[in-house]
C-alpha positions in Angstrom: 143.5 -121.4 243.3 144.4 -121.8 239.7 140.8 -120.6 238.7 141.2 -117.5 240.9 144.6 -116.7 239.2 143.0 -117.2 235.8 140.1 -114.9 236.7 142.5 -112.3 238.1 144.6 -112.4 234.9 141.6 -111.9 232.7 140.3 -109.0 234.8 143.7 -107.3 234.6 143.8 -107.8 230.8 140.2 -106.5 230.5 141.1 -103.4 232.5 144.3 -102.8 230.6 142.4 -103.2 227.3 139.7 -100.8 228.4 142.2 -98.2 229.3 144.1 -98.7 226.0 140.8 -98.3 224.1 140.0 -95.1 226.0 143.3 -93.6 224.8 142.8 -94.9 221.2 139.3 -93.4 220.9 140.4 -90.2 222.8 138.1 -90.6 225.8 140.8 -91.1 228.4 139.2 -88.2 230.3 136.8 -90.8 231.5 139.5 -92.3 233.7 139.5 -89.0 235.6 135.7 -89.0 235.7 135.7 -92.5 237.2 138.3 -91.7 239.8 136.8 -88.4 240.9 133.1 -88.7 240.5 131.6 -92.1 239.4 133.8 -94.2 241.7 132.5 -92.2 244.6 128.9 -93.1 243.8 127.9 -89.9 241.9 126.4 -89.7 238.4 127.4 -86.0 238.0 129.6 -83.4 239.6 128.9 -82.8 243.3 129.0 -80.0 245.8 132.5 -80.7 247.3 134.2 -82.1 244.2 136.6 -79.2 244.2 138.7 -81.4 246.6 139.2 -83.8 243.7 140.7 -81.3 241.3 143.6 -78.8 241.2 142.5 -75.3 242.1 143.7 -71.7 242.0 143.0 -69.5 245.0 140.9 -66.3 244.9 142.6 -64.5 247.7 140.5 -62.4 250.1 141.5 -58.9 251.1 140.2 -57.1 254.2 137.0 -58.8 255.2 133.8 -56.8 255.3 131.3 -59.0 257.2 127.6 -58.8 256.5 125.6 -57.0 259.2 123.1 -59.1 261.0 119.5 -57.7 261.3 118.2 -56.8 264.7 115.7 -59.6 264.4 118.1 -62.0 262.9 116.7 -65.6 262.7 113.6 -64.5 264.6 111.2 -66.2 262.1 111.5 -69.9 261.3 111.1 -71.3 257.8 107.6 -72.0 256.6 106.4 -75.6 256.4 106.7 -75.6 252.7 110.2 -74.2 252.7 111.2 -76.7 255.3 109.8 -79.6 253.3 111.6 -78.3 250.2 114.9 -78.1 252.1 114.5 -81.8 253.0 113.4 -83.0 249.6 116.0 -81.1 247.6 118.7 -81.5 250.3 119.5 -77.8 250.9 122.8 -77.1 252.6 122.3 -73.3 253.0 119.5 -70.8 252.8 119.9 -67.0 253.4 117.5 -64.1 253.3 119.4 -60.7 253.1 117.2 -57.7 253.6 118.5 -54.2 253.4 122.0 -55.5 253.2 121.7 -57.3 256.5 121.3 -61.0 257.0 117.8 -61.6 258.3 117.5 -65.3 258.1 120.3 -67.9 257.8 120.1 -71.7 257.9 122.6 -74.5 257.3 122.0 -78.2 256.9 123.7 -81.6 256.5 126.8 -80.6 258.5 127.6 -77.5 256.4 128.1 -74.1 258.0 128.8 -70.4 257.3 132.3 -71.1 256.1 131.8 -74.3 254.2 132.9 -74.2 250.6 130.7 -75.8 247.9 130.7 -75.7 244.1 129.0 -72.7 242.5 128.6 -74.6 239.3 127.1 -72.3 236.6 126.7 -69.4 239.0 130.3 -68.8 237.9 129.0 -67.7 234.5 127.6 -64.5 236.2 131.1 -63.9 237.7 132.8 -64.3 234.3 130.3 -61.9 232.7 131.2 -59.4 235.5 134.9 -59.9 234.6 134.0 -59.1 231.0 132.4 -55.8 232.1 135.4 -55.0 234.2 137.8 -55.6 231.3 135.6 -53.4 229.0 135.6 -50.7 231.8 139.4 -50.8 231.9 139.7 -50.7 228.1 141.3 -54.1 227.9 138.4 -55.3 225.8 137.0 -52.7 223.4 133.3 -53.5 223.8 130.7 -56.2 223.7 131.1 -56.2 220.0 134.8 -57.1 219.9 135.4 -60.3 217.9 136.7 -63.4 219.5 139.1 -63.9 216.6 141.0 -60.8 217.9 142.1 -63.1 220.7 141.9 -66.5 219.0 142.4 -66.2 215.3 142.6 -70.0 215.1 138.9 -70.3 215.9 137.2 -72.4 213.2 133.8 -72.7 211.6 131.6 -70.9 209.0 130.9 -68.0 211.3 134.1 -68.0 213.4 135.0 -64.4 212.3 131.6 -63.1 213.4 131.2 -64.2 217.0 131.8 -61.5 219.6 132.5 -61.5 223.3 129.0 -60.2 223.8 127.6 -63.2 221.9 129.4 -65.4 224.3 128.1 -63.7 227.4 124.5 -63.6 226.2 124.5 -67.2 225.1 124.2 -66.5 221.4 127.6 -68.0 220.3 126.7 -70.5 217.6 129.3 -72.9 219.0 129.0 -76.6 218.4 128.4 -77.7 222.0 126.2 -80.3 223.6 124.8 -79.3 227.1 124.2 -82.8 228.5 125.4 -83.1 232.1 124.7 -86.8 232.7 126.2 -88.3 229.6 129.8 -89.5 230.0 130.4 -88.9 226.3 129.0 -85.4 226.0 131.3 -82.4 225.3 130.3 -80.8 228.7 131.6 -84.0 230.4 134.8 -84.0 228.4 135.3 -80.3 229.4 134.8 -81.1 233.0 137.4 -83.8 233.2 139.8 -83.2 230.3 143.3 -81.9 231.4 143.6 -79.6 228.3 140.4 -77.5 228.3 141.8 -74.9 226.0 142.3 -77.5 223.3 138.8 -78.8 223.8 137.3 -75.3 223.4 139.4 -74.3 220.4 138.3 -77.6 218.8 134.8 -76.4 218.6 133.4 -74.8 215.4 131.1 -71.8 215.1 128.7 -73.2 212.5 125.5 -71.4 213.5 125.2 -67.7 213.0 126.0 -65.9 216.3 124.1 -63.1 217.8 120.7 -64.2 216.5 119.1 -66.2 219.3 119.6 -67.6 222.8 121.1 -71.0 223.2 122.6 -71.9 226.6 126.0 -73.3 226.1 128.7 -73.6 228.8 131.4 -73.7 226.2 130.6 -70.1 225.3 131.5 -68.9 228.9 134.7 -70.9 228.8 135.7 -69.3 225.5 134.8 -65.9 227.0 137.0 -66.5 230.0 139.9 -67.4 227.7 139.4 -64.1 225.9 139.4 -62.2 229.2 142.6 -64.0 230.3 144.3 -63.0 227.0 143.1 -59.4 227.2 144.1 -58.8 230.8 147.3 -60.9 230.9 146.1 -62.4 234.2 144.7 -65.7 235.3 141.0 -65.4 235.6 141.0 -66.2 239.3 143.6 -63.4 240.0 141.7 -61.0 237.9 138.4 -61.7 239.6 140.1 -61.6 243.0 141.6 -58.2 242.3 138.6 -56.8 240.6 135.8 -58.1 242.9 136.7 -60.6 245.6 139.0 -58.2 247.5 137.1 -54.9 246.9 133.9 -56.5 248.0 135.4 -57.8 251.2 134.9 -61.5 250.9 135.4 -63.1 254.2 137.1 -66.3 252.9 139.5 -67.3 250.2 137.7 -69.2 247.4 139.0 -71.8 245.0 138.4 -72.1 241.3 138.9 -75.5 239.7 141.6 -75.9 237.0 141.9 -78.3 234.1 145.5 -79.2 235.3 148.0 -78.2 237.9 150.1 -75.0 238.0 149.5 -73.2 234.7 146.1 -74.7 234.0 143.1 -72.6 233.1 140.0 -72.2 235.2 136.9 -74.2 234.4 135.2 -70.9 234.0 131.7 -72.0 233.1 131.5 -73.5 236.6 133.4 -74.5 239.7 134.1 -71.6 242.1 134.2 -73.1 245.6 132.9 -70.6 248.1 130.1 -70.1 250.6 126.6 -68.6 250.7 127.6 -65.2 252.3 130.4 -64.6 249.8 128.5 -65.7 246.7 125.8 -63.2 247.8 128.2 -60.3 247.3 127.8 -60.5 243.5 124.1 -60.1 244.0 124.6 -57.0 246.1 127.1 -55.5 243.5 124.6 -55.8 240.7 121.8 -54.6 242.9 123.9 -51.5 243.5 124.7 -51.1 239.8 128.4 -51.6 240.4 129.0 -49.5 243.4 130.7 -50.8 246.5 131.4 -48.6 249.5 130.8 -45.5 247.3 133.3 -46.6 244.6 132.2 -47.7 241.1 134.0 -51.0 240.6 131.8 -52.1 237.7 130.2 -49.9 235.1 126.5 -49.2 235.8 125.7 -49.1 232.1 127.1 -52.6 231.6 125.1 -53.9 234.5 121.9 -52.3 233.2 122.4 -54.0 229.8 123.2 -57.3 231.5 119.9 -57.3 233.4 117.8 -56.8 230.3 116.9 -59.7 227.9 119.0 -59.4 224.7 116.4 -61.3 222.7 112.6 -60.7 222.7 112.0 -64.5 222.3 114.2 -65.3 225.3 113.2 -63.0 228.1 114.8 -65.3 230.7 118.4 -64.3 230.1 120.5 -61.1 229.7 124.3 -61.1 229.8 125.4 -63.8 232.3 122.2 -63.4 234.5 118.8 -65.1 234.5 115.7 -62.9 234.6 112.2 -63.5 235.8 109.2 -61.9 237.5 107.4 -63.6 240.4 104.1 -62.1 241.7 104.9 -58.8 240.2 108.4 -58.6 241.5 111.2 -58.3 238.9 114.3 -60.3 239.8 117.6 -61.4 238.4 119.6 -64.3 239.6 122.7 -66.5 239.4 122.0 -70.2 238.8 124.0 -73.3 239.0 123.7 -77.1 238.5 121.8 -78.9 241.3 120.0 -75.8 242.4 122.5 -73.1 243.4 120.9 -69.7 243.5 121.7 -66.1 244.3 118.4 -64.3 243.7 118.1 -60.5 243.7 114.8 -58.5 244.0 115.9 -54.9 243.8 112.6 -53.2 244.6 112.5 -54.8 248.0 116.3 -54.6 248.6 116.3 -58.4 249.0 118.8 -61.1 248.2 118.0 -64.8 248.7 120.8 -67.5 248.5 120.1 -71.2 248.3 122.8 -73.9 248.0 122.2 -77.6 247.9 122.5 -81.1 246.5 119.4 -81.2 244.2 117.3 -78.8 242.2 113.6 -78.7 241.5 111.7 -79.8 238.5 112.7 -78.2 235.2 110.2 -78.4 232.4 110.4 -77.6 228.7 107.6 -75.0 229.1 109.4 -73.0 231.8 113.1 -72.1 231.6 113.1 -71.6 235.4 112.9 -74.6 237.8 110.0 -74.8 240.2 112.1 -74.4 243.3 113.0 -70.9 242.3 109.4 -69.9 243.0 109.4 -71.6 246.3 112.5 -69.9 247.6 111.1 -66.5 246.7 107.5 -66.9 247.7 108.3 -68.6 251.0 110.8 -65.9 251.8 108.1 -63.3 251.5 105.8 -65.2 253.7 108.5 -65.3 256.4 109.1 -61.6 256.0 105.4 -60.9 256.5 105.8 -62.3 260.0 108.4 -59.8 261.0 107.6 -57.8 264.1 106.4 -54.3 263.2 
């Protein structure tokens, strides 16, 4: 009994010392990480982790449900697609042809209304919000400097970085894009309760606007500029500008760094469903028109869907770009394999949500599952009844 008390005492002291050291070395955000992610058996953020954080609601307006194709779900998934769904633990897969849902599958207990984390697909949404703010004259242009909104920004090139540099991933920010390290800046940003302080603590020490370098911190800083320019919380601005006009069928949630007046984790973390995520693909496919109304400038979209840098043809402004079997496409992409893929020439949108993503190599900026989701969709479409 005495031994047990002694062990318990030392365990308590060890725990208290560990917590104290976290605060001393300014890594107390790890306490939140342990509580919300690691203690639940995950090594990184997961699909339903929005339940573990404070959120702001993107309120829906009048719902505009997607039409269902006459031959809805008449063709089953190919063997290769089925195997990929199993291996990568898909939870949703949609094929939307001519603005009608043609194929729709859900897995692992998820359904049409289930909310899951967008992860970095949110970057495309933030870029759309930038375009809207420019369209409304709240931000002058892609060339407006970030220091117009945050003069306290530091670094050798702080006065040079523009909002366009942030959107196109050419920011020059000091940021480390390592998702699985508990000590990386991206992990701190995910769990810290003062995200604005984290972002404004970054320096701009590389010359911006010269080359592509994917950094989540750039999108977060861009969102902070949009919030200042519009005088609205990002969630409210996106809801008013897009979520409601596009007729989302469900409210969505956007994770915050802390309760009440916190800011959105803008580089990630919109909790919604496959059907509503797909609306952003449709908006860009239609060059900003929705129900005959221009809700986003077509010129901005055209620029967004072209690579800014010749050496990095995979990215425009907030959207990934690729060509598969002669088909040009653009897409939203998120951690663990979240996709909204748009192929305009065939009036096609493909959505995939799930727990794991395919192989990502250094030789290809696109993971191998992207090709499977596109190629197998076409094989299924070939089986349609004439």
